[in-house]
MARDRENMI-307254 format. One record per residue: residue number from 1; chain; x, y, z of N, C-alpha, C in turn; residue in three letters. Coordinates in Angstrom, 1 decimal. Example, Ala and Ser with C-alpha at 12.3 -4.5 7.8 and 13.67 -1.06 7.14 Angstrom:
residues 2
+-----+------+--------+--------+--------+--------+--------+--------+--------+--------+--------+------+
: pos : unit :   n.px :   n.py :   n.pz :  ca.px :  ca.py :  ca.pz :   c.px :   c.py :   c.pz : code :
+-----+------+--------+--------+--------+--------+--------+--------+--------+--------+--------+------+
:   1 :    A :   13.2 :   -5.7 :    7.8 :   12.3 :   -4.5 :    7.8 :   13.2 :   -3.3 :    7.8 :  ALA :
:   2 :    A :   12.8 :   -2.2 :    7.1 :   13.7 :   -1.1 :    7.1 :   12.9 :    0.0 :    7.9 :  SER :
+-----+------+--------+--------+--------+--------+--------+--------+--------+--------+--------+------+
***
This chain:
residues 167
+-----+------+--------+--------+--------+--------+--------+--------+--------+--------+--------+------+
: pos : unit :   n.px :   n.py :   n.pz :  ca.px :  ca.py :  ca.pz :   c.px :   c.py :   c.pz : code :
+-----+------+--------+--------+--------+--------+--------+--------+--------+--------+--------+------+
:   1 :    A :  -50.5 :   36.2 :  -84.0 :  -49.9 :   35.3 :  -85.0 :  -50.2 :   33.8 :  -84.7 :  MET :
:   2 :    A :  -49.8 :   33.0 :  -85.6 :  -50.0 :   31.6 :  -85.4 :  -48.8 :   31.0 :  -84.6 :  THR :
:   3 :    A :  -48.8 :   29.8 :  -84.4 :  -47.8 :   29.1 :  -83.6 :  -46.5 :   29.2 :  -84.4 :  ASP :
:   4 :    A :  -45.5 :   29.9 :  -83.9 :  -44.2 :   30.0 :  -84.6 :  -43.1 :   30.1 :  -83.6 :  SER :
:   5 :    A :  -41.9 :   29.6 :  -84.0 :  -40.7 :   29.7 :  -83.2 :  -40.2 :   31.2 :  -83.2 :  LEU :
:   6 :    A :  -40.6 :   31.9 :  -84.2 :  -40.0 :   33.2 :  -84.5 :  -40.9 :   34.4 :  -84.0 :  LEU :
:   7 :    A :  -40.3 :   35.6 :  -83.8 :  -41.1 :   36.7 :  -83.4 :  -42.2 :   37.1 :  -84.4 :  PRO :
:   8 :    A :  -43.3 :   37.5 :  -83.9 :  -44.5 :   37.9 :  -84.8 :  -44.1 :   38.9 :  -85.9 :  ASP :
:   9 :    A :  -43.3 :   39.9 :  -85.6 :  -43.0 :   40.9 :  -86.6 :  -42.2 :   40.3 :  -87.8 :  ASP :
:  10 :    A :  -41.3 :   39.4 :  -87.5 :  -40.5 :   38.7 :  -88.5 :  -41.4 :   37.8 :  -89.3 :  ILE :
:  11 :    A :  -42.3 :   37.0 :  -88.7 :  -43.2 :   36.1 :  -89.4 :  -44.2 :   36.9 :  -90.3 :  VAL :
:  12 :    A :  -44.7 :   38.0 :  -89.8 :  -45.6 :   38.9 :  -90.5 :  -45.0 :   39.4 :  -91.8 :  ALA :
:  13 :    A :  -43.7 :   39.9 :  -91.6 :  -43.0 :   40.5 :  -92.8 :  -42.7 :   39.4 :  -93.8 :  LEU :
:  14 :    A :  -42.2 :   38.2 :  -93.3 :  -41.9 :   37.1 :  -94.2 :  -43.2 :   36.7 :  -94.9 :  ALA :
:  15 :    A :  -44.3 :   36.7 :  -94.3 :  -45.6 :   36.3 :  -95.0 :  -45.8 :   37.3 :  -96.1 :  THR :
:  16 :    A :  -45.6 :   38.6 :  -95.9 :  -45.8 :   39.6 :  -96.9 :  -44.8 :   39.4 :  -98.1 :  ARG :
:  17 :    A :  -43.5 :   39.0 :  -97.7 :  -42.5 :   38.8 :  -98.7 :  -42.9 :   37.6 :  -99.6 :  VAL :
:  18 :    A :  -43.4 :   36.6 :  -99.0 :  -43.8 :   35.4 :  -99.8 :  -45.0 :   35.8 : -100.7 :  VAL :
:  19 :    A :  -46.0 :   36.4 : -100.2 :  -47.2 :   36.7 : -100.9 :  -46.9 :   37.7 : -102.1 :  ALA :
:  20 :    A :  -46.1 :   38.7 : -101.8 :  -45.8 :   39.8 : -102.8 :  -44.9 :   39.2 : -103.9 :  GLU :
:  21 :    A :  -43.9 :   38.4 : -103.5 :  -43.0 :   37.8 : -104.6 :  -43.8 :   36.8 : -105.4 :  ASN :
:  22 :    A :  -44.7 :   36.0 : -104.8 :  -45.5 :   35.1 : -105.5 :  -46.3 :   35.8 : -106.5 :  LYS :
:  23 :    A :  -47.0 :   36.9 : -106.1 :  -47.8 :   37.7 : -107.0 :  -47.0 :   38.3 : -108.2 :  ALA :
:  24 :    A :  -45.7 :   38.6 : -107.9 :  -44.8 :   39.2 : -108.9 :  -44.2 :   38.2 : -109.8 :  ALA :
:  25 :    A :  -44.4 :   36.9 : -109.4 :  -43.7 :   35.8 : -110.2 :  -42.2 :   35.8 : -110.0 :  GLY :
:  26 :    A :  -41.8 :   36.1 : -108.8 :  -40.3 :   36.3 : -108.6 :  -39.9 :   35.3 : -107.5 :  ARG :
:  27 :    A :  -38.7 :   34.7 : -107.8 :  -38.1 :   33.8 : -106.8 :  -36.9 :   34.5 : -106.1 :  THR :
:  28 :    A :  -36.6 :   34.0 : -104.9 :  -35.6 :   34.7 : -104.1 :  -34.5 :   33.7 : -103.5 :  ILE :
:  29 :    A :  -33.3 :   34.2 : -103.3 :  -32.3 :   33.5 : -102.6 :  -31.7 :   34.4 : -101.6 :  ALA :
:  30 :    A :  -31.0 :   33.8 : -100.6 :  -30.3 :   34.5 :  -99.5 :  -28.9 :   34.1 :  -99.4 :  LEU :
:  31 :    A :  -28.1 :   35.0 :  -98.9 :  -26.7 :   34.7 :  -98.5 :  -26.6 :   35.4 :  -97.1 :  ALA :
:  32 :    A :  -26.6 :   34.5 :  -96.1 :  -26.6 :   35.0 :  -94.7 :  -25.3 :   34.7 :  -94.0 :  GLU :
:  33 :    A :  -24.8 :   35.7 :  -93.2 :  -23.7 :   35.5 :  -92.4 :  -24.2 :   35.7 :  -90.9 :  SER :
:  34 :    A :  -24.2 :   36.9 :  -90.4 :  -24.5 :   37.1 :  -89.0 :  -25.9 :   36.7 :  -88.6 :  CYS :
:  35 :    A :  -26.8 :   36.5 :  -89.5 :  -28.2 :   36.1 :  -89.2 :  -28.3 :   34.6 :  -89.2 :  THR :
:  36 :    A :  -27.3 :   33.9 :  -89.7 :  -27.2 :   32.4 :  -89.5 :  -28.3 :   31.6 :  -90.0 :  GLY :
:  37 :    A :  -29.0 :   32.1 :  -91.0 :  -30.2 :   31.4 :  -91.6 :  -31.5 :   31.8 :  -91.0 :  GLY :
:  38 :    A :  -31.5 :   32.9 :  -90.2 :  -32.7 :   33.4 :  -89.6 :  -33.7 :   33.8 :  -90.6 :  LEU :
:  39 :    A :  -33.3 :   34.5 :  -91.7 :  -34.2 :   35.0 :  -92.7 :  -34.8 :   33.8 :  -93.5 :  VAL :
:  40 :    A :  -33.9 :   32.8 :  -93.8 :  -34.4 :   31.7 :  -94.5 :  -35.5 :   30.9 :  -93.6 :  ALA :
:  41 :    A :  -35.2 :   30.9 :  -92.3 :  -36.1 :   30.2 :  -91.4 :  -37.4 :   31.0 :  -91.3 :  ALA :
:  42 :    A :  -37.4 :   32.3 :  -91.4 :  -38.6 :   33.1 :  -91.4 :  -39.4 :   32.8 :  -92.6 :  ALA :
:  43 :    A :  -38.8 :   32.8 :  -93.8 :  -39.5 :   32.5 :  -95.0 :  -40.1 :   31.1 :  -95.0 :  LEU :
:  44 :    A :  -39.4 :   30.2 :  -94.5 :  -40.0 :   28.8 :  -94.5 :  -41.0 :   28.6 :  -93.4 :  THR :
:  45 :    A :  -41.2 :   29.5 :  -92.5 :  -42.3 :   29.5 :  -91.6 :  -43.7 :   29.7 :  -92.3 :  GLU :
:  46 :    A :  -43.6 :   30.2 :  -93.5 :  -44.8 :   30.6 :  -94.2 :  -45.2 :   29.5 :  -95.2 :  VAL :
:  47 :    A :  -46.4 :   29.0 :  -95.0 :  -46.9 :   28.0 :  -95.9 :  -46.9 :   28.5 :  -97.3 :  ALA :
:  48 :    A :  -46.4 :   27.8 :  -98.3 :  -46.4 :   28.2 :  -99.7 :  -45.1 :   28.9 : -100.0 :  GLY :
:  49 :    A :  -44.2 :   29.0 :  -99.1 :  -42.9 :   29.7 :  -99.4 :  -42.1 :   29.0 : -100.5 :  SER :
:  50 :    A :  -42.3 :   27.7 : -100.7 :  -41.6 :   27.0 : -101.7 :  -41.8 :   27.5 : -103.1 :  SER :
:  51 :    A :  -42.9 :   28.3 : -103.3 :  -43.2 :   28.9 : -104.6 :  -42.3 :   30.0 : -104.9 :  ALA :
:  52 :    A :  -41.6 :   30.6 : -103.9 :  -40.8 :   31.8 : -104.1 :  -39.3 :   31.6 : -103.6 :  VAL :
:  53 :    A :  -39.1 :   30.8 : -102.6 :  -37.8 :   30.7 : -102.0 :  -37.0 :   29.6 : -102.6 :  PHE :
:  54 :    A :  -36.0 :   30.0 : -103.4 :  -35.2 :   29.0 : -104.1 :  -34.2 :   28.3 : -103.2 :  ASP :
:  55 :    A :  -33.4 :   29.1 : -102.5 :  -32.4 :   28.6 : -101.6 :  -31.7 :   29.6 : -100.8 :  ARG :
:  56 :    A :  -31.0 :   29.2 :  -99.8 :  -30.3 :   30.1 :  -98.9 :  -28.9 :   29.5 :  -98.6 :  GLY :
:  57 :    A :  -28.0 :   30.4 :  -98.5 :  -26.6 :   30.1 :  -98.2 :  -26.2 :   30.7 :  -96.8 :  PHE :
:  58 :    A :  -25.8 :   29.9 :  -95.9 :  -25.3 :   30.4 :  -94.6 :  -23.8 :   30.3 :  -94.7 :  VAL :
:  59 :    A :  -23.2 :   31.5 :  -94.9 :  -21.8 :   31.5 :  -95.1 :  -21.2 :   32.3 :  -94.0 :  THR :
:  60 :    A :  -21.0 :   31.7 :  -92.9 :  -20.6 :   32.4 :  -91.7 :  -19.1 :   32.7 :  -91.7 :  TYR :
:  61 :    A :  -18.3 :   31.7 :  -92.2 :  -16.8 :   31.9 :  -92.3 :  -16.5 :   32.5 :  -93.6 :  SER :
:  62 :    A :  -15.3 :   33.2 :  -93.7 :  -14.8 :   33.7 :  -94.9 :  -14.6 :   32.6 :  -95.9 :  ASN :
:  63 :    A :  -14.1 :   31.4 :  -95.4 :  -13.9 :   30.2 :  -96.3 :  -15.2 :   29.9 :  -97.0 :  GLU :
:  64 :    A :  -16.3 :   29.9 :  -96.3 :  -17.6 :   29.6 :  -96.9 :  -18.0 :   30.6 :  -97.9 :  ALA :
:  65 :    A :  -17.8 :   31.9 :  -97.6 :  -18.1 :   32.9 :  -98.5 :  -17.3 :   32.7 :  -99.8 :  LYS :
:  66 :    A :  -16.1 :   32.3 :  -99.7 :  -15.3 :   32.1 : -100.9 :  -15.8 :   30.8 : -101.7 :  ARG :
:  67 :    A :  -15.9 :   29.7 : -100.9 :  -16.2 :   28.4 : -101.6 :  -17.7 :   28.3 : -102.1 :  GLU :
:  68 :    A :  -18.6 :   28.8 : -101.4 :  -20.0 :   28.7 : -101.8 :  -20.6 :   29.8 : -102.7 :  LEU :
:  69 :    A :  -20.0 :   31.0 : -102.5 :  -20.5 :   32.2 : -103.2 :  -19.5 :   32.8 : -104.1 :  LEU :
:  70 :    A :  -18.3 :   32.3 : -104.1 :  -17.3 :   32.8 : -105.0 :  -16.8 :   34.2 : -104.6 :  GLY :
:  71 :    A :  -16.9 :   34.6 : -103.4 :  -16.3 :   35.9 : -103.0 :  -14.8 :   35.9 : -103.0 :  VAL :
:  72 :    A :  -14.2 :   36.8 : -103.8 :  -12.8 :   36.7 : -104.0 :  -12.0 :   36.9 : -102.6 :  PRO :
:  73 :    A :  -11.0 :   36.1 : -102.4 :  -10.2 :   36.2 : -101.2 :   -9.5 :   37.6 : -101.2 :  GLU :
:  74 :    A :   -9.2 :   38.2 : -102.3 :   -8.5 :   39.5 : -102.3 :   -9.5 :   40.6 : -101.8 :  THR :
:  75 :    A :  -10.8 :   40.4 : -102.1 :  -11.8 :   41.3 : -101.6 :  -12.0 :   41.2 : -100.1 :  LEU :
:  76 :    A :  -12.0 :   40.0 :  -99.6 :  -12.1 :   39.8 :  -98.2 :  -10.9 :   40.3 :  -97.5 :  LEU :
:  77 :    A :   -9.7 :   40.1 :  -98.0 :   -8.5 :   40.6 :  -97.4 :   -8.5 :   42.2 :  -97.4 :  ASP :
:  78 :    A :   -8.9 :   42.8 :  -98.5 :   -8.9 :   44.2 :  -98.6 :   -9.9 :   44.9 :  -97.8 :  ALA :
:  79 :    A :  -11.1 :   44.4 :  -97.8 :  -12.3 :   45.1 :  -97.2 :  -12.9 :   44.5 :  -95.9 :  PHE :
:  80 :    A :  -12.6 :   43.2 :  -95.8 :  -13.2 :   42.4 :  -94.6 :  -14.5 :   41.9 :  -95.0 :  GLY :
:  81 :    A :  -15.0 :   41.0 :  -94.1 :  -16.3 :   40.3 :  -94.3 :  -17.4 :   41.2 :  -94.1 :  ALA :
:  82 :    A :  -17.3 :   42.2 :  -93.2 :  -18.3 :   43.2 :  -93.0 :  -18.0 :   44.5 :  -93.7 :  VAL :
:  83 :    A :  -18.3 :   44.4 :  -95.0 :  -18.1 :   45.5 :  -95.9 :  -19.2 :   45.5 :  -97.0 :  SER :
:  84 :    A :  -19.5 :   46.6 :  -97.6 :  -20.4 :   46.7 :  -98.7 :  -19.9 :   45.9 :  -99.8 :  VAL :
:  85 :    A :  -18.6 :   45.9 : -100.1 :  -18.1 :   45.2 : -101.2 :  -18.3 :   43.7 : -101.0 :  ALA :
:  86 :    A :  -18.1 :   43.2 :  -99.8 :  -18.3 :   41.7 :  -99.6 :  -19.8 :   41.4 :  -99.7 :  THR :
:  87 :    A :  -20.6 :   42.2 :  -99.1 :  -22.1 :   41.9 :  -99.2 :  -22.5 :   41.9 : -100.6 :  ALA :
:  88 :    A :  -22.1 :   42.8 : -101.4 :  -22.4 :   42.8 : -102.9 :  -21.9 :   41.6 : -103.6 :  TRP :
:  89 :    A :  -20.7 :   41.2 : -103.3 :  -20.2 :   39.9 : -103.9 :  -21.0 :   38.7 : -103.4 :  ALA :
:  90 :    A :  -21.4 :   38.7 : -102.1 :  -22.2 :   37.6 : -101.6 :  -23.6 :   37.5 : -102.4 :  MET :
:  91 :    A :  -24.2 :   38.7 : -102.6 :  -25.5 :   38.7 : -103.3 :  -25.3 :   38.3 : -104.7 :  ALA :
:  92 :    A :  -24.3 :   38.7 : -105.3 :  -24.0 :   38.3 : -106.7 :  -23.7 :   36.8 : -106.8 :  GLN :
:  93 :    A :  -23.0 :   36.3 : -105.8 :  -22.7 :   34.9 : -105.8 :  -24.0 :   34.0 : -105.5 :  GLY :
:  94 :    A :  -24.9 :   34.5 : -104.7 :  -26.1 :   33.8 : -104.4 :  -27.0 :   33.8 : -105.7 :  ALA :
:  95 :    A :  -27.0 :   34.8 : -106.5 :  -27.7 :   34.8 : -107.8 :  -27.0 :   33.8 : -108.7 :  LEU :
:  96 :    A :  -25.7 :   33.8 : -108.8 :  -24.9 :   33.0 : -109.7 :  -25.2 :   31.5 : -109.4 :  LYS :
:  97 :    A :  -25.3 :   31.2 : -108.1 :  -25.4 :   29.8 : -107.7 :  -26.8 :   29.4 : -107.4 :  HIS :
:  98 :    A :  -27.8 :   30.1 : -108.0 :  -29.2 :   29.7 : -107.7 :  -29.9 :   30.0 : -109.0 :  SER :
:  99 :    A :  -31.2 :   29.8 : -109.0 :  -32.1 :   30.1 : -110.1 :  -33.0 :   31.3 : -109.7 :  HIS :
: 100 :    A :  -32.7 :   32.0 : -108.7 :  -33.5 :   33.1 : -108.2 :  -33.4 :   34.3 : -109.0 :  ALA :
: 101 :    A :  -34.5 :   35.1 : -108.9 :  -34.5 :   36.4 : -109.6 :  -33.9 :   37.5 : -108.8 :  ASP :
: 102 :    A :  -33.9 :   37.4 : -107.5 :  -33.4 :   38.4 : -106.6 :  -32.7 :   37.7 : -105.4 :  VAL :
: 103 :    A :  -31.6 :   38.3 : -105.0 :  -30.8 :   37.7 : -103.9 :  -30.5 :   38.9 : -102.9 :  ALA :
: 104 :    A :  -30.6 :   38.5 : -101.6 :  -30.2 :   39.5 : -100.6 :  -29.1 :   38.9 :  -99.7 :  VAL :
: 105 :    A :  -28.1 :   39.7 :  -99.4 :  -27.0 :   39.2 :  -98.6 :  -26.9 :   40.0 :  -97.3 :  ALA :
: 106 :    A :  -26.5 :   39.4 :  -96.2 :  -26.3 :   40.1 :  -94.9 :  -25.0 :   39.6 :  -94.3 :  ILE :
: 107 :    A :  -24.2 :   40.5 :  -93.8 :  -23.0 :   40.2 :  -93.1 :  -22.8 :   41.3 :  -92.0 :  SER :
: 108 :    A :  -22.5 :   40.9 :  -90.8 :  -22.3 :   41.9 :  -89.8 :  -21.7 :   41.4 :  -88.5 :  GLY :
: 109 :    A :  -21.7 :   42.3 :  -87.6 :  -21.1 :   42.0 :  -86.3 :  -22.2 :   42.1 :  -85.2 :  ILE :
: 110 :    A :  -22.6 :   40.9 :  -84.8 :  -23.7 :   40.7 :  -83.9 :  -23.3 :   40.9 :  -82.4 :  ALA :
: 111 :    A :  -22.0 :   40.7 :  -82.2 :  -21.5 :   40.8 :  -80.8 :  -21.7 :   39.6 :  -80.0 :  GLY :
: 112 :    A :  -21.4 :   39.7 :  -78.7 :  -21.0 :   40.9 :  -78.0 :  -19.5 :   41.3 :  -78.3 :  PRO :
: 113 :    A :  -18.8 :   40.4 :  -78.9 :  -17.4 :   40.7 :  -79.3 :  -17.3 :   40.9 :  -80.8 :  ASP :
: 114 :    A :  -16.1 :   41.3 :  -81.2 :  -15.8 :   41.4 :  -82.6 :  -15.9 :   42.8 :  -83.2 :  GLY :
: 115 :    A :  -16.4 :   43.8 :  -82.4 :  -16.5 :   45.1 :  -82.9 :  -15.2 :   45.9 :  -82.7 :  GLY :
: 116 :    A :  -15.0 :   46.9 :  -83.5 :  -13.9 :   47.8 :  -83.4 :  -14.4 :   49.3 :  -83.4 :  THR :
: 117 :    A :  -13.6 :   50.2 :  -83.2 :  -14.0 :   51.6 :  -83.3 :  -14.6 :   52.0 :  -84.6 :  ALA :
: 118 :    A :  -14.0 :   51.4 :  -85.7 :  -14.5 :   51.7 :  -87.0 :  -15.8 :   50.9 :  -87.4 :  GLN :
: 119 :    A :  -15.8 :   49.7 :  -86.8 :  -17.0 :   48.8 :  -87.1 :  -17.5 :   48.2 :  -85.7 :  ARG :
: 120 :    A :  -18.3 :   49.0 :  -85.0 :  -18.7 :   48.5 :  -83.7 :  -19.8 :   47.4 :  -83.8 :  PRO :
: 121 :    A :  -20.0 :   46.7 :  -82.7 :  -21.1 :   45.8 :  -82.7 :  -22.3 :   46.4 :  -83.2 :  VAL :
: 122 :    A :  -23.1 :   45.8 :  -84.0 :  -24.3 :   46.3 :  -84.6 :  -24.1 :   46.8 :  -86.0 :  GLY :
: 123 :    A :  -22.8 :   46.8 :  -86.5 :  -22.5 :   47.1 :  -87.9 :  -23.0 :   46.0 :  -88.8 :  THR :
: 124 :    A :  -23.9 :   46.2 :  -89.7 :  -24.4 :   45.2 :  -90.6 :  -24.4 :   45.8 :  -92.0 :  VAL :
: 125 :    A :  -24.0 :   45.0 :  -92.9 :  -24.1 :   45.4 :  -94.3 :  -25.1 :   44.5 :  -95.1 :  VAL :
: 126 :    A :  -25.8 :   45.1 :  -96.0 :  -26.8 :   44.4 :  -96.8 :  -26.6 :   44.7 :  -98.2 :  PHE :
: 127 :    A :  -27.0 :   43.8 :  -99.1 :  -26.9 :   44.0 : -100.5 :  -28.1 :   43.2 : -101.2 :  ALA :
: 128 :    A :  -28.6 :   43.8 : -102.2 :  -29.6 :   43.1 : -103.0 :  -29.2 :   43.1 : -104.5 :  ARG :
: 129 :    A :  -29.2 :   42.0 : -105.1 :  -28.8 :   41.8 : -106.5 :  -30.0 :   41.3 : -107.2 :  ALA :
: 130 :    A :  -30.3 :   41.8 : -108.4 :  -31.5 :   41.4 : -109.2 :  -31.0 :   40.9 : -110.5 :  ILE :
: 131 :    A :  -31.4 :   39.7 : -110.9 :  -30.9 :   39.0 : -112.1 :  -31.4 :   39.9 : -113.3 :  ARG :
: 132 :    A :  -30.6 :   40.1 : -114.2 :  -30.9 :   40.9 : -115.5 :  -31.3 :   42.3 : -115.1 :  HIS :
: 133 :    A :  -30.7 :   42.9 : -114.1 :  -31.1 :   44.3 : -113.7 :  -30.6 :   45.2 : -114.8 :  ALA :
: 134 :    A :  -31.4 :   46.2 : -115.1 :  -31.1 :   47.2 : -116.2 :  -29.9 :   48.0 : -115.7 :  GLU :
: 135 :    A :  -29.8 :   48.3 : -114.4 :  -28.8 :   49.1 : -113.9 :  -27.6 :   48.3 : -113.4 :  SER :
: 136 :    A :  -26.4 :   48.8 : -113.5 :  -25.2 :   48.2 : -113.0 :  -24.9 :   48.7 : -111.6 :  GLU :
: 137 :    A :  -25.8 :   49.6 : -111.1 :  -25.5 :   50.2 : -109.8 :  -25.5 :   49.1 : -108.7 :  ASP :
: 138 :    A :  -24.6 :   49.3 : -107.7 :  -24.5 :   48.4 : -106.6 :  -25.6 :   48.9 : -105.6 :  VAL :
: 139 :    A :  -26.5 :   47.9 : -105.2 :  -27.5 :   48.1 : -104.3 :  -27.1 :   47.5 : -102.9 :  ASP :
: 140 :    A :  -26.3 :   48.3 : -102.2 :  -25.7 :   47.8 : -100.9 :  -25.5 :   48.9 : -100.0 :  ALA :
: 141 :    A :  -25.6 :   48.6 :  -98.7 :  -25.4 :   49.7 :  -97.7 :  -25.0 :   49.1 :  -96.4 :  GLU :
: 142 :    A :  -24.3 :   50.0 :  -95.6 :  -23.9 :   49.6 :  -94.2 :  -24.9 :   50.3 :  -93.3 :  GLU :
: 143 :    A :  -25.3 :   49.6 :  -92.3 :  -26.2 :   50.1 :  -91.3 :  -25.6 :   49.9 :  -89.9 :  ARG :
: 144 :    A :  -25.9 :   50.8 :  -89.0 :  -25.5 :   50.7 :  -87.6 :  -26.8 :   50.4 :  -86.8 :  ARG :
: 145 :    A :  -26.9 :   49.2 :  -86.4 :  -28.1 :   48.7 :  -85.7 :  -27.9 :   48.8 :  -84.2 :  LEU :
: 146 :    A :  -28.9 :   48.7 :  -83.4 :  -28.9 :   48.7 :  -81.9 :  -28.0 :   47.5 :  -81.5 :  ASP :
: 147 :    A :  -26.8 :   47.7 :  -81.0 :  -25.9 :   46.7 :  -80.7 :  -26.0 :   46.3 :  -79.2 :  GLY :
: 148 :    A :  -27.2 :   46.5 :  -78.6 :  -27.3 :   46.2 :  -77.1 :  -27.3 :   44.8 :  -76.8 :  SER :
: 149 :    A :  -27.6 :   43.9 :  -77.8 :  -27.5 :   42.5 :  -77.6 :  -27.4 :   41.8 :  -78.9 :  SER :
: 150 :    A :  -26.8 :   40.6 :  -78.9 :  -26.7 :   39.8 :  -80.1 :  -28.0 :   39.5 :  -80.8 :  ARG :
: 151 :    A :  -29.0 :   39.2 :  -80.0 :  -30.3 :   38.9 :  -80.5 :  -31.0 :   40.1 :  -81.1 :  SER :
: 152 :    A :  -30.8 :   41.3 :  -80.5 :  -31.3 :   42.5 :  -81.1 :  -30.7 :   42.8 :  -82.4 :  ALA :
: 153 :    A :  -29.4 :   42.7 :  -82.6 :  -28.8 :   42.9 :  -83.9 :  -29.3 :   41.9 :  -84.9 :  VAL :
: 154 :    A :  -29.4 :   40.7 :  -84.6 :  -29.9 :   39.7 :  -85.6 :  -31.4 :   39.9 :  -85.9 :  ARG :
: 155 :    A :  -32.2 :   40.3 :  -84.9 :  -33.6 :   40.5 :  -85.2 :  -33.8 :   41.7 :  -86.2 :  HIS :
: 156 :    A :  -33.1 :   42.8 :  -85.9 :  -33.2 :   44.0 :  -86.8 :  -32.6 :   43.7 :  -88.2 :  GLN :
: 157 :    A :  -31.6 :   42.9 :  -88.2 :  -31.0 :   42.6 :  -89.5 :  -31.9 :   41.7 :  -90.3 :  ALA :
: 158 :    A :  -32.6 :   40.8 :  -89.7 :  -33.6 :   39.9 :  -90.4 :  -34.7 :   40.8 :  -91.0 :  ALA :
: 159 :    A :  -35.2 :   41.7 :  -90.2 :  -36.3 :   42.6 :  -90.7 :  -35.8 :   43.4 :  -91.9 :  LEU :
: 160 :    A :  -34.6 :   44.0 :  -91.8 :  -34.1 :   44.8 :  -92.9 :  -34.0 :   43.9 :  -94.2 :  ILE :
: 161 :    A :  -33.4 :   42.7 :  -94.0 :  -33.2 :   41.8 :  -95.2 :  -34.6 :   41.4 :  -95.8 :  ALA :
: 162 :    A :  -35.6 :   41.2 :  -94.9 :  -36.9 :   40.8 :  -95.5 :  -37.5 :   42.0 :  -96.2 :  LEU :
: 163 :    A :  -37.3 :   43.2 :  -95.7 :  -37.8 :   44.4 :  -96.4 :  -37.1 :   44.5 :  -97.8 :  GLU :
: 164 :    A :  -35.9 :   44.2 :  -97.9 :  -35.1 :   44.2 :  -99.2 :  -35.7 :   43.2 : -100.2 :  LEU :
: 165 :    A :  -36.3 :   42.2 :  -99.7 :  -36.9 :   41.2 : -100.6 :  -38.2 :   41.5 : -101.1 :  LEU :
: 166 :    A :  -38.8 :   42.6 : -100.6 :  -40.1 :   43.0 : -101.2 :  -40.0 :   43.5 : -102.6 :  LEU :
: 167 :    A :  -40.9 :   43.2 : -103.5 :  -40.8 :   43.7 : -104.9 :  -40.9 :   45.2 : -104.9 :  PRO :
+-----+------+--------+--------+--------+--------+--------+--------+--------+--------+--------+------+
***
């Protein structure tokens, strides 16, 4: 790969995301929590990404999720920040507060602390929302990633989020 701060596999996939979304005439937005802007950084490593990347929201705290994305406090209280419901609300909020055609949201527990028996380190939730989608179906899922290190969780989460951005 070329000179990059990021791992080659992330940059390669981001390059594909930019090219394929550009070809599809589609713009994208992100709502990131545990990845802390890593996916946005990957996209902006790619020359020409401004043609498809509208904006990214790094909403690490619950307060940021509420204020920037409109995630209801009642939802956060009931299900927590690392839940399919919250990821879906984040993706919907990213669409609402952008001009993008598609938004992907990521929230999870990167560790080494913060995990529980129900939601161990490596638990990450993803959601994708598409503007004017024909279906009302929620496109969101919880994944259990390799929680051996904080960087491993964030790396895997970034790759999954990038894959969700492919047309």
